[in-house]
N, C-alpha and C positions, 0 to 999 in steps of 0.2 A: 212454578209453585210446587209441582210434584217433587222436583229435584230438591228444593229447599226442605220440604216437609220430610221426605224420605231420609235425607242426610241428618236432619234434626232428630228423628225417631231412632235412627241407627246409633247416633251418638248417645241418646238416652239409654238405649239398651246396653251399649258398651259400658257406660259409666255405672249403671246399676249392677252389672255383673251377671245377670241371669234372666232367662226368658220366663221363669216361673212367676215373676212379679207381675206379668201381664195376663190378662184374660185370654183364654185360648182363641176366642173369636178375633181379638185384636191382633194376635200373632198371625193368624191366617190372612187377615186383611192387610197387614203390613207386608207379608211376603208376596202377596198378589200385586200390591202397588210397586214393590221393589222390582219384581220381574218385569212389569210393564215399563218401569222407569229405565231399566237396562236396555230393553229392546228398543225403546224410543231413542235412547242415547246413541245406539249403533245406527238406527235409521237416520238420525240427524247427521251423523258422520257422513253418510252417503249423500245426503242432500246438499251439504255445504262443501263437498270435495270439489276442487278445481278440476279442469280438464287434464287428461294425461299429459305428461311432460312437465308438470309442475309438482310431481310427487315428492321429490327429495332433492337434497343438495347435489349440484352437479360436481363430478370429479374433475376439478380444474387444476392445472399446473400453472403457477404464476412465474413469469420471467420479468425481473426488474433489475435494479442496480446490482444486486448480488449475483446476477447472472450475466453481468457485463453490459446490460442495456441501460446505459447511463442517461438516456433521454426516454422518458416514460410517456410522452405524447406521441403515439403511433399514428401516422397518417395513412400509409399504405403497407400491404404485405404481399409478398410474391414468392413462389417456389420455382426454381429453375429446373431444367431437365436432369441435371446431375443429382438433384434432391436437396440442394441447399435452400433454406428459408431466408429471405431477405426482408428486413424491416426498415421502412422509410419513416423517419421521425422528424420532428421539428428541428432537431439538432444535426441530423445527417443520416448516413446509411450504415446499417449493421447487418452482419451475416451470422447465422446460427450454424455451428459446426458439429452439432449433435451433443455438445457438452455445455457450451455457453455462447453468448453473443460477443462478437468483436467488431469494433468500429472500423469502417473503411475510410481511409483518409488520403493524405497527400502521398504517402509511400506507395499507394496503388494508383496514383494519378487522379484521384477523385477530389473534386472541389466540394468541400463540406458546405452543405446548405440544406434547407428543408426539402425533403424528398416528397414529391406529390404524385408520381406516376411510375409504373413499371410495365415492361413487356420484354419478350424474348423473340428474336427474329428466327427465320427459317434456318439459319446457320448456327443457332444456339448461342448467339451473342446477346448479352443482357443490355437493355436500354433503360436508362434511369432519367426521369424528368425531375428537375429540381428548380428552386427559385433562381438558381444561377444559370440555368440553361439545360440543354439536352446532352447527355453523356452516354457513351457506349463502351461496353467492356469487351476486350479482346486480349487473349493470352494473359489473363490475370491483371490487366491494367486498363484503366479508363481513359478515354479520349473524347474530345468535344465533337459534336455533330453540328456543324455550322454551315448551312447551305449558303453559297455565295459569300462565305466568310462573315456571315452575320449571325449573332446569337439568336437562338430559337427557343421560346419558352412554351412548355406544355401547360394546359389547364390542369387543375387539380381533379383527381378522380380516375375513372376508367377511361383514360384519354390516349392510350397507346395500344395499337393492335397490329400485329405482323401479318403480312399476306404471304402467299406461297412463293412468290418470286423474289424474296429478299428485301422487299420494300417494307415501309412502316407507315401505317395510318396514324395521324396525329391530330388531336384537337388543340388548337392554339388560338387564343382570342375568340373562342366560341365559333371558330370556323374549322372545317375539315380539310386537312392537307394530306398529300401522299408524298412521302420521302423516298427517293430512289437515288442510286449512285451510278455514275457513268463509268466508262472503261478506265478512266484515270483515278477512280476512287473518290471523286468529289461528289458531295451530296447536293441534290436539288429538291426544292419543295414546290409543289404546284397544287392548285385547287382542281378537284375532279369535275368542277361545275363551270359552266360558261357564265359570262356576265349576265346573259339573258335569264338563265336559270336562277341565279342569285337575286336578280331583280324581281322575277316573277314569284318567287317563293321566299319570303323573309325568314322562314324557319331554317333555311340553309345557313343563315348567319347566327343561329342560336343552337348550335350543336352542343350536346351535353355529355354524351358518352359514345364509345365506339367499340364494336366487336366484329371480328372477321372469322368466317368459317366456310370452307368448301366454296371459295370463290365469291361469297356474298359478304358484303360489308353492311352491318346494321348499325344504326346510330340514332340517338334522340335528336329530333329536329323541331325546335319550337315546342309545341304541345303534342306533337305527333311522333310516330316512329317511322324511320325511313330505311330502305334497303337499296344498296347500289350493287348491281350485278351486270357484268358485261357492258358497263357504261350506261346502263339503263337505270333510271331512278324511279322507285315506287314508294308512295306514301301510304301509311296505314293510320287511319283515323277512326272515328266512332263507327263508321260502316264496317270496319274490319275488327271491331271489338276493342279498339284502343281508345280509352277515354282521354279527354284533354288533361294532360299532366306533364310534369317535367321528368323525363325518363333518364335515370342516373345509373342504373345497373343492368347489365345484360349477361346471360349465362347460356352456354350451349350444353344441355344436359346429355348424359350418357346414352339416353334413348333417342337422341336426335332432336328432341324438342328444344324450343327456344323460350327462355324465361326473361321477362322484362320487369324491372322494378322502378316504379315512380315514387314521387313523394307521398302519394296517397294510395296508389293502386298497384296490384301485382297481376300480370297477365302471362299466359302460357300458350305457345303455338305448337301444335303437334306437327311433327315432321311430315312434309308432303301436303300440308293444307295451308290455306292462306288466312283462315280465321283464327283469332286469338280467343282463348277461354279465360274467364275471370277466375282468379285465385285470391280474391280479396280476403283480408283478415277480418275477424269479428270486431264490431265497434270501430273505434278510431285507432286500433293497435298499429295500423300500417302508417299512420301519419307521422312522418319524420322530416324535419327541415334540415337538409344537409347538402353539401356540395357534391357528395357521392354516397351511394348506398350500395354496398356489395351484395351479391347473391351467389351462393355456393352450393355444392352437392356433396354429401358424405358418401361413405362406402356402401351404405344400404340404399343409395339412390334418393335419399330424402333431401329436399331443398331447404336451405337456411338463408335467412336474411335478417336484417335489423328490424326491430319493432320499436314502438314508442316506449316500451318498458324494458327492453333488452334485446332478446333474440326471439325469432319465430321459426318453427320448423314444420314443413309440410310433409306429413307422413303418408301421403297418397290419398287421404280422404279428408283431412282437416288440418288446421294449423295447431301446433303445440306452442304455447307461449312460455318463455323463461325470463325471470326477472331477479330482483335482489333476493327474494325468498329462496331462490334456487342456487344462490352463491355468486351470482354476477355482481360486480361492484356497481354502486349507484353512480355511474358515469356513463356517458354515451359510448356506443360501439362505433369506432371510427372506421374499421376495416375488417374484412372477413375473407378467409380462403379455406379450401379443403386441400390438404396436401396429397401426395401420391399414395399414402396409406389410407386416405379417406378420413383422417382425423382433422379436427377443426382448429384453426388459429384465429384468435379474436384480438383485434387491436382496440385499445381504449384511449380515451383522452386523460392522460396523467396517471394511469395505473399500470402501464406497461402492456405486455402481451399475455394472453391467456391461451393455454392449450387444453383442448377437450378431446378425449379419445373418441367420443361419440359412439362408443360401442354398446352402450346401455348394459354393460356388464356389472356395473356397480351403482347402487343408489345410497346416498348418505342422508342421515336424519339428524337434525340438530333442534335446538329450541325454536328455530325459525320454522320448522315443520311440525311444531306442536309438542315436542318432548318436554316432559315436566322438568328435567334437569339434564345436564350434558355429561356428568361423570357417571358412566354406565358401568355396572358391576355384573349384571346377569341378564340373560335373555331366555325365553322359552315360548313355545307355542301351545296354546290350550286346545282342547278338543273342539272348541267352537271355531277354530281357525285364526283367532286373534293372537297377535304376538304381544307378550307381556314383558315389560322391561323393568329392571330394578336399578335405581340410581341413588344418589346421595340425598335426594329430596323426596323420596318415596318411589314412585313408579309411573309408567305410561303404558297405554294400550294402543296398538296399531291394528285396526280392524281389517279384515281381508279386502283387498282391492280398493282400499281407501288411501287417500293421498295426504292425510294429516293425522298425526297422533293426538290422543286425548289423555288427559291426566287420569291416573288410576282412580277407580270409584270407591276405593276402600275408605272406611272411616276409622281412624285410629289416632290416638293421642301422640303428640310429639315426644321424642324426636323421630324423624322419618328416614334415618339413614338405613337403607336396605342393602343386603349383601347378596342374596340369592332369591330367585323366583323359580318355583317348580310347579308343574301342572300334574295333578293327580289323575288317576284313571277315572274317577267319578265326575270329572269336569271341574272340580274345585281348583283354585289357584292358591298356592302357599308362598308366603313371603317370610324370609328369615331376616330379621332386623339385626343391626350391628349390636344393639344393646341387649340382645338375647331373646327378645320376644319372637314367638312363632305365630304368624297370622294365617288364618284360613278364610278365603273369600269364596262365597257361593254365588256365581253369576245369576243363577235362576232366581234367587231370593234377594240378592244384593246385600246379604248379611256378612259382616266382618266379625270374626271371633278370634280372641287371643287363646290359642290352643295350649301354649306352654311358655314358660320363661326359663331360658337356660341360665345357669349360674355364671357363665363367662361370656365375654364378648365373642361374637360370631365372626369366623373367618370365611365361611361358606357352607354350602350344603350340597348333598348328592342324593340322587334317587337311583336305587339299584334296579336290576331287571325284575325283581319281585315287587316293585312298587314301594319298597321300604325307604324311608328318609334317614339320612345320616347327616348330622351337623358337626363339622369340625370347627373347634373354637380355640381360644387362647388358653384353655384349660383342659384340652383333651378332646376325645370323640364321644358323641352322644347319639343314641338311636332314638328316632322320633316315630311313633306309631302313626301311620297315615290315616287312621280312622279316629282314634280317641285323642291323639296328641300327647299320649303318655311318653315321657322321656326316661331314658335309662343310660347311664354311663357305660361305655364299652370298655371291657377288660380293665377294670380299675386297678388290678394288681400288676398289670403289665404296661399299659400305656400311661405314662406320667401325666400329671396335670400341667402340661406344657403346650406350646402352640402346635396345633396340627393345621395344615394348610390346604391339603388336596386329597381326593379319593378317586380311585379308578377301579373298573371291573374288567377282568379279562374274559375271553370267550368261554372259559370253564366255570365262570361264575365266582372266581376268587376276587376278593376285594384287596386293593393295595392302598395303604395309607402313608402319606408323607408327613412326617412331623419333625420338629426341631431336634428331637431325641433319636431319630433314625427312621427306618422303614419297617412297616408292620403289614401282616397279611392275615386275611380272614378266609379260612377254608374249613370245610367239614364242621361248621358250627363253632369254631373257636379261633381266637386271635393268637398270633405268634409273631415274635420279632425276627426279621430277616437280616442277617449280617451282610454287610456290603463289603465286597473285596475289590481291589486289594486293600482299601482302607476306607473307614467311615468318613463322611463329609463333615467338615467343621461347621457346626450350626445346623446339622441335619439336612433335610430336604424340604423343598417348598412346592414342587409340582410333580405329578406322576401321571402316566398314561400307559395303558396296555393296548397295543394295536393287534389287529386280527391276525397278523403274521407270527404272533407269539413273542414279539419283542416287548421289553419293558423299558420305558423311557423315564428318566428322572432329571430334575434340575435342582440346584441348591441356591443359596443366597449369593453365590459367586457366579460370574459369567460362565457360560458353557452349557453343554448338554451331554448327558451320560446315557448309554444304552446297554442293555443286557437281555436276558431271556427269562420269561416267566417259567416257574416250576414250583414244585412242592418242597424243594430242598431248603435247608436251614440258612443257606447263604446264596448270594447272587454276585456274579462277576460283572462289573460295569467297566466300560471303556469310554473315554471321551470321543465324541463324534468329531472326526477329522474334517472340520470345515472352518475356515478362518472367520467367516461372518458369525457363525454360531458361537465360536470360541470367544467372541467379543460382545456377545449379546446377553443382556440380563433377561432371563426368561420369566414371563408372567402367566402364561398358561400353556398346557400341553393337552390337545384334544384331537380326536379323530372325527372325520366326517363319514357320511353314509357309504362312500366309495373306498374307505380304508386309508385315505390320505391322512398324514399326520400334520397338524397345524401347530406351529410354535410361535406364540405371541411374545414379542420382546420390546425392547426400548428403541429399536431402529426399524421396526416393521414386523411383518409376519412371514416366517419361513415355512414353506410347505414341502413335505417329502411325498412325491408322487412316484411310486416304484423305487427306483434308485437315484432319482434326480431331485436335487433341492432347488427351490425357487423362492426368492424373496419378493414380497409384495409391499409396496410403500405408497405414499401419497402420489408418487409419479405414475402409479397404476390405477389411481382413483380412490385409494383409501382416504378416509377423512383425516387421519392423523397417523404418524409413524409410531407413536407410543401407544401401547395397549394397557389394559387393566387386568388385574389378577382374576383369572377364571372367567373373563368376559367373552365367552364364545358359545355359539349354539349352532349345531348342524341340523339344518331343516330337512324334512322328508323329501323335498323336491330336488335335493342336491345342492341348494344354495347354503351359504353360511352367513351368520351374523357375528360381528366383532364389535365389542365395546371399547371405547377409547375415552380419554379425559375430556374430549370436546364433543362427543356425540356417538352415533351408531352408524356403522358401515354394513350394508347388506350386499354381499357378493352374489349377484344373481347367476352369473355364469363363470364359476371358478375355472372350468376347463379352458375357457377362452383367455382368461387372465394368465393361466399357467402355460399356455401354448408358447413354444419357442419363438422368440423375436428374431427376425431376419435383419440383423444389423451388419454392416461391413465397413471396413476402413476405406479412407479415400486420401490419396496423396494430393494435397492442395498445391504444393510446389516443392521442387527439389532444385536448389540452386548451388552452383559451385563457382565461386569467385564472380558472382553476378550473372552467370549463364544458366538459363533454365535447362534442366536435363530431361524433363518430361516431354516426350515426343521427339527427342533428339536421338538419332542413330549414329551420328558421326562422333568420333572421340573428341574430348574436350582437352585443350592444352593445359598441362600441369602448371600450377603456380606455387612457388615456394611458400607464399603467404596466403594462399587460397584456403577456404574452408567450405565444407559441405553443410548446407543448412536445409533441413527438411521440415516441412509443416504439413500436418495431416489432420483429418477430421473423421467423424463417424456419421454415416448416413443410416436412416431408418430408426433413429433414436429421438423421435419428436418429443417424447415426454422428458428427455434429459436425464434418463436413468444413469446411475454412476457407471462409468466405463474406465478401463485401463487399456494401455497399448502394450503390445509385445513385439519386439523388433530385434533384428540383428543385421549387421553389415559384414559380409564375407571378408575374411582375412583380418578383420578388426575385432569383432565380437565373437569369442569362442563359444558362447552360449546365448540363448535367448535372454533379452533384458526386458523387464517390465517396468513401466512408469506411467504416471498420470499426465505428464506433460504432453502438449501437442506440438512441441517444436524441439528438434534435435540439432546439435551442432557437432560436426567432426572437424577438428582442426589438424593441419599438417598431415594430410593423407599422402602417402607415397604414390607415385605413378603406378598404374595397373588397371585391371578389370575388376569391377565390383558388382555385387548383387545385394540390394537392400530388400529385406522382407518385412512385412508389417501385418500384424493381426490385431483384432479388437477383442477385448475380454469384457463380456457383459457380467459385471460383478454380481448383480442380483440373480441372474439366471445361471450363473456358473458355466457359461458357454464361451467358446472361442470361435471366432469367425474363420472362414477360409483365408489363408494369407494372400496378400497381393505383393507384387515384387516390382522392382525397378533395377534394370541393368544398365551400367554405364562404364565408360573407359576414360581414364585420365592419361592422355598421351604424354609420354615422357619428353622432355626437351631434347634437342639434338645432342647435347653433351652427355645424355644418359642413354643413347642408343647403342646397339652392338658395335657398329662401326666406330663410334666415338671411343668405346672402351678398348677396342683393338688398337686404335691409333694412340690412345693414352698409354697402353702397355708398351708399344714400340718407343714412344717418346720417353717413357720412364727408363727403359733399358739404355737408350742413348744418353739420357741425362746421367745415369749412374756411371757410364764409362767416362763421360766428359767431366763429371764431378770428381772421379778418382784421379784423372790426369790433372785437373785444376787443383786438387788437394795436394798433389805432389809438388806442383810449382809453388803453391802457397806456402808449404812447409819450408821450401828452400828460401823463398823471399823472407819468410818470417824469421828464419835463423839469421839471415843477413841483417834484418832490421833490429833484431834483438842484440846483435853484437854492437851495432851503432848506438842503440839506446843505452846499453850498459856503459859505453864510453861517455855519452852525454850525461847520463845520470850521475856517473862518478864525478864528473866536473861540477855538476850542480851541487852535489853533496859537499864537495870541497869548498865551493863558494859559500854555501849556507853555513858551514861550520865556521868559516872565517867571519861572516856577518854576525852570527850568533855570539862569537867570541868578542867582537867589537861591541855588540849591544850589551852584553853582560858587563864588559869593562865600563861602559858609560853608565849603565844602571847602578853598578856598584858604587861608582863615584857620586852619581846624583842622589842615590838613596842616603848616602852618608852626609851629603851637604845639608839637606834640611834638618836632619837629626842633629848635626853639629851646630847649626844655627840655633835650634831650640835650646840645646844644652848651654851654649854661650850666653844666650839671652837670659835664661833663668839665673845663671851664675852672676851676671852683671846686675840684674835686678835685685838679687838678694844682697849684693854688695852695696846697694844704695845709690846706684847710678840712675839719675832721673833725666838725663839729657835726651834720651830717646824713648819712643813709645814701645817699650819691650812687650807688653801684652799684644800689641798689634803685630809686632814682628813674629812673636811666637805663633799667633793665630795664622798669619800668612804662611809661615813655614809648614804648619800642620796641614793647611788646605792644599799646599803644593804637594805634600807627601800623599794625601788622600787622592788627589787627581791623578797622580802617577800610578798609584795602585789600581784605581778604578779602570783606567785605560788599559792597563796590562791585563787585568782580569777579564774585561769585556772582550778584548781582542782574543784572549785565550778561549773564551767560551764560544765565540763565533767561529773560531777555527775548528773546534771539536764537535759542535752540535749545530743543528739547524735552528735558526732564529725564528721564533713563533710570534705572530702578532695577535693581540687580543683586542678586537674592536669592541667599544662600549659607547653608549650615548653619553654626551656631556655638553656642558655650556662652553661654547667656543670663546666668547668674550672674556669670561672669567679666567679661562686658561691663558689666553694671550696677555691679560693684564698682570697675572702673577709672574709670567715669564719675563715681561718687560721690566718689572721691578727688580728682579735679580740681574737682568742684563744691564740695567743702568748702573748698578754698583760695579760690575766688571769694567764697564767703559770708563767710569770716573777714576779708576785707580791710576790710569796713565794719562789723565788730563784730557780725556776725550769727551766730546759732546754726543749724547745719545738721542736719537729721534725715532719716534714710533708713529707710523701712519697706517691707517686701516680704512677700507672702503665702508661706506654707509650701508651697503647691501649685504654685508656679511651675515650668514644665517645665525640664529641664536643657538641652535642645538644641532650637533652632527654626531656621526658615529665614526670613531677611529681609535687607534691605539695612542692615547695622549702621552703615555710615558715615553714611548719610542720617539714620538714627534718632539717632545721636550728635549730628549737626548740629542736629536739632530740639530735643533735650533740652538741649544746652548753650546754645542761644539762649534757651530759656525760663528755665533756671536762671540764666543770665547776666543776663537782664532783671530777674529777681527779686532778684538780688544787687545790681544797679545801683540799683534804686529802693527799697531797704530799708536802713535804718540802725538798728543795735543792736536788731534784731528777730529773727525766725526765718524759716527757709525749710524747708518740708517737701516731700520727694520720696517718692512712694508708687507701688508697682507691685503690681497684683493680676491674677488670671487667672480666666476662666470657660470652661467647655467650649463648643466650637463644633461645626461639622460633623465628620464622621469624619476623623480624622487632623489636625484643626486645633484651635487654641485662641485665645481672644480675650484680649489683653493690655490692661489698663487703666492708663494713665499719668496721674499728677496731680502738679502743682507748685503749692504754695500759699505765699504770703508775707504778711508783716504790713506791707508798704510803703505807698506813696502811693495805691494802688488805681487803678481806671479807672472813669470815669463811664459809666453804661449807654448813654448816647447816643453815646458815642465808640467803642464796642466794634467795630462793623462797620467804621468808617472806619480803624481801626488796622491792618487787614489789607492796606491799600493802601500802595504804595511811598512813602517819604518822609513818611508821616503820623505825627504824634506827638500824645500827649495834651496837653491844655491845661495840666496841672499838672506837665509834665516839662520845662519850659523851662530849669530850672536844671541839668538833668542833661545829660551828654554823650550824643551819639548822633545818628543821621540817619534814623531811622524805617524801616530796612530789615529789621530782625530778624524781626518778625512776618510781613512779606510773604514772606520766604524760607520761614518755617515753614509758612505757609498753602499755598504752592505745593508743597512736598514732601509734605505730608499729603494733598493732593488726588491726587497721583500714587500714594500708598499707599492709596487708597480710604478715606480717613478725613477728619475735619474737626476743627478746633480749637474747643473750647468754652471761653468766657470768662465768668466770673461773679465776683461779689464774695464775699470771704471774711468770716467772722464777725469777724475781727480788724480789718477795715477795709481789708485788702489785697486781693490778686487771687488767683483760683484758675484755673489753666489745665489742661485735660484733653483727652485723645483716646484712642481705642480702635483697636487694630490686630488684624486677624484674620490669624494666621500659621500656617504648616504646622509640624507637629512633625517632628523629625529624629532620626536614629539616629547612633551613633558610627561605624558602618560607612561613612557618607556623607562623613566628614571625611577630609582628607588626613592620613596618619600622619606628622606632622612636628612638631617643637618650634618655638615662635616664637623668632625671632632677637631678640637684645637687644644693644645696644652694650656694649662691655666684654667682657673675656675671663674665662674661669674656669680658665685654664691653671695657676694656682697650686694648684689642688685636685688631690690625688693620692689614689687609692683603693687603692693597693697594700696587700695584706694584709687588706682589708676585704670582707666578704661581705654583700650586701644582698638581701633577699627582696622581690620585687615580686609583689603580689597584686592581680589585676584580671581580671574575667570577660571583658573585651574583648581578643581576641588581639593586635590591632594595637597597642593601648596598651601591653600587656606587652612586646611585641617592641621598641617604640620606646624605652621606658625602659631595657630591658636593653642595647640597643645604645649608648645614651648612657653608662650606667654602665661598660660594658665598655671604651668608648673612653677613659675616664679612669682605667683601672687597677683598677676594682672587679671583684669576682667576683659576678656576678648569678645569681640563681635565680628562677624564676617559678612561680606557682600560679594556677589559675583560680578558686579559692574558698578559704574559710577552712579547710575540712577538708584540702585538699591542702597548704595552708601549714603546718598543724600537723604533718602527716606529715613534711614536710621539716625542720621544727624539731627533730623527734625524732631525725633522722639527721645534721644538720649544725649547726655553730655559726654563728650569724648576728649581725652587728653592728647591723643596722637593718632595720625592716620598713616598706615603702611600700605602702599598701593603699588600695583603693577603698572606698566606703561601702556601696552597694547592690549585692549580688551574689546569685545563686541559691544555695540551700543556706545555708551559714554565711556571714553577711554580715560587714562590717568591724567592727561593734560587738561581735558575738559573738566574732570573732577577737581583738579587743582585750581582752575579758574573760578569754579563755583565756590570752593572753600575760601579762596582769597577774598571773594566778594562778600560772603555771608559770615565767615569766621576768620578775619584777617590774622589773628594771633595763634590760630591753631596750627601746630607744626605738621608738615606732611613729608614723609620720607619715601623716596622711590626705591623699590626693591624689584629689580627686573633682570631678565637675562640679556638685555641689550643696554648699551650706554644710553644716556638721555638723548633722545632724538626729538628736538623741539619742532613741532609743526609750524607752518607759516601762520603769523598772527599771534603767536604766543612768545614773542621775543622777550617781553618784559617779565615773564614768569620764571621763577626759580624754585625748585624743591629745596626744602631745608637741608636735606642730605640725600645722597644717592649711594646705593650699594648694589653690586652685581651679584646675581645668582651664580653659583651657590655660595653662601657664606656660612661660617660656623656659627653655632649658637652663641658663643661668646661675642663674636663680632656684632651680631644683631643686637644683643642685649646692651653692649657698650654704646652702640650708636643710639639706640632707643633711650637709654638712660641719659645720655648727653643731651638729646633734644628735649627730654622732659625737664631736665634741670634748667636749660636755657629758657624754656617756656615759662617755668615758675619764676625765674629772675625777671623776665620781661613783665609778667603780670604784677609783680610787686614793685 
């Protein structure tokens, strides 16, 4: 009630604007109540504060998928002696290398499965229990541990413990076993208890956890705790301070004590005593139902374990509880360890791994700890000891030694965006609001007064060493009197009404002002502008600080930091700070602490200059957020500092601990050359021409995962040190020799390099690169030179002799060739004139009116004869002068063969021959080959058969056999009953200008078979010639070709001379049925272009559905389709629409399936056809259908 009344009265006073409107007694009564109210408010803070340990947000580093931990349900955690942290998850095993996690899998010999237990034996070998069995790591590889060749499964939890003799204690099936290996390396598992002991004490069959130290093995046995030492079993129950519980976690503390964690209780046994002391948590905080509950000890000796709300930590006197308000996720803690540095790793169910430094050097405050808002702009400490915070929602107050912040007690009208809070010497607290209002709050009276309203938006405020307030705004600098609140614009003739962002004071009392128009200085009672050399900054300056060593620090709106020296001169020389991290950082504040350290808040963390060394602090060091806010820094008198961020407030309690150098060092995980491990090897490794050096490394001591880089060099290969972030290197094609690889780790944030580590190794050269081999090679080379010289002399003599013989032979060949060419020219000159003379005579007789002969036919025959002769001569000439090139393209095989057969039949009929064409039913529809060259071969062979056969027969046959995947072999055969070929002349006929002895009476020049032979050679085939049973000849060859699909064809119709313009499809509907979309679209486009109305279907079922809804004049269908094919569609159409014409348009000839013998398509046309052919056939069928209907 007091709070409500006090706030209501203060609001009334503020709205009225003056205290004079109240009676003096009312004013005194109001101030007395406000004072009591504020003191009661602080007292209430102390009453409701939780126990220590719950004060602030824990500084946690989260490792999840972004860190390589692809499985976020962590079951167990372990750190080995080398310092690697291992995480066992429901998906498998992961290892942390100081930068990220990497999964361990089959390449390391590990069977991926849920990992449920860890331990390391006396020899440093890691044991991993999983749902697949027990595996052990040795020399970077895992192998199975199978006693008596049988799988062995560990229970989940703390179920593996190594003894001093190389054995391993194991809890399997709730029983305790001891694993030992014999001299041959085979593992054996035995129970340490006799059958009588197991029968007498049922708890030995209910073992829950195991721990071994100094010859004693401790384990949970039923509801008790047991110890096995020297073969003697001792039970600890209620008489020894152990209540009935299921004991799931055991810890050997650094002071020698033993801690035991049950589902409900915690007990501790001092070293050297037998009694256990209770360390139970308050209330039911210890009650956790789980298969394992870890217990660990940090660097300060504090013991941590899981609680019902998160974590509990024993500080030596009582338990500190941590939960979701402290930053822990609202999921159970599955596992817990303290690493070699004493920091804490926390495994969770589904939220990955958390790392907590546990140093208590940082505490973070967010809205969960009571802050009024998370966007923090300013912090100060009042004379009462309370910390006051300014944020975008007003402010907050953190009372001394209190664990929760409270909302500011000021009463002020909205808006509440504050920018700076300052504490005056008289105990009052001043808030500078963004909208220009300046507020003064008196804690003693609880009164809030608006002291002034600045004419511009406020950027911030500063209190100088004299207690004077300065407000820097978007319209310049203003001086605010700390007593009366009177405002006065500073240097109106000098400082423009532009944005000023920061103010600093040096040790001489001079003020330095950073504005968008430049740098200004206040000294000896007046302001002056300081020129910045070598050049002014574009956009001026945003932050300024003067440190105790006399240096002046400035930052602008661009990334980077500038430094110079303070003085009374009219100018200052600034140089960029030579630091790569700062050069890439957008600076938000520049401030000094009580020890003279410079703090630079930026967008990637806070950089601190301590002496000559820079250190960057980030969330990895416990900060709440990497991004900071403008001016959000306060250096406390106790040496701690406060930093404001967009998500809350970080209090750095022990800056010197955070800034202390980290001891991180690199570690060579493996170094392999051609599969051979080099680490630990002293003997040289055999050189391999194809071998490569692969190095993998990690960094130890970097539990927080701070950014690191590696610096390395390999002797004789890298002339300088090389820096990289990668953790794997590969050197290929290393020559034989001795090498030394050196590696350093660079801590980017601390700007430090570790001491280098090195690895030396030797690649032994092969025998043929040894010194003896080189000497032998030199001797052999000399002998070879002598022998080569002598051989060269003999070779030149023989060459001269062969040259003389070759000249004689070539001279004879040239003479023969000249005679053959003369004979050829004589024959050609005669034969070229003969067709021309026949043409001229025919024309003359025809003009004279002679009608007894078919002169047009004679003229055409003579012209074709002339063309054939010219084509053969030109073709032969081209093949002699250039390489023949094949151009394979997809095409329809049946259409090609059909067109060729039509021309071949005309050739055969000229001499009264019967032509027969046979083809196999399994010929493919589409193939890839050079159809033009194949046509040339076949027409030559068929033409020869027609030329040398009179009144006989010519057979053309094509068959197919399967070949390699995606290919088929085509067999072509041409047989005739003509004059035949003598066996002795078959080889000679493939030569140019060669003819059979029985062909003298026939026209020709002996070029046809030569051309055929050349083309078939290019097509990887050969011509077979043999005698036919009829006395004629049989020619055959085989081509292996690739199969093709219709999708590979260009979707176009073949052009044909002549137009189809007289065809009009107006009023006619045609249904196109084809499973190939491009064919359907092409036909529909053609039909639509001639006035038809087209419809399309992908199979017979879709076609019948369209027929039921639309009247169709004609169906054009393919033959083979998925579902209902063309024949089934024809059957259905004949049944329901008997007069509806159906035309087959297919890549295959009609192949009538069994049961469809009585069916016939109205017409059939092979693909591909020209548009004219299609339209003519369609028009003919439509006319026939119209005539039948009438």
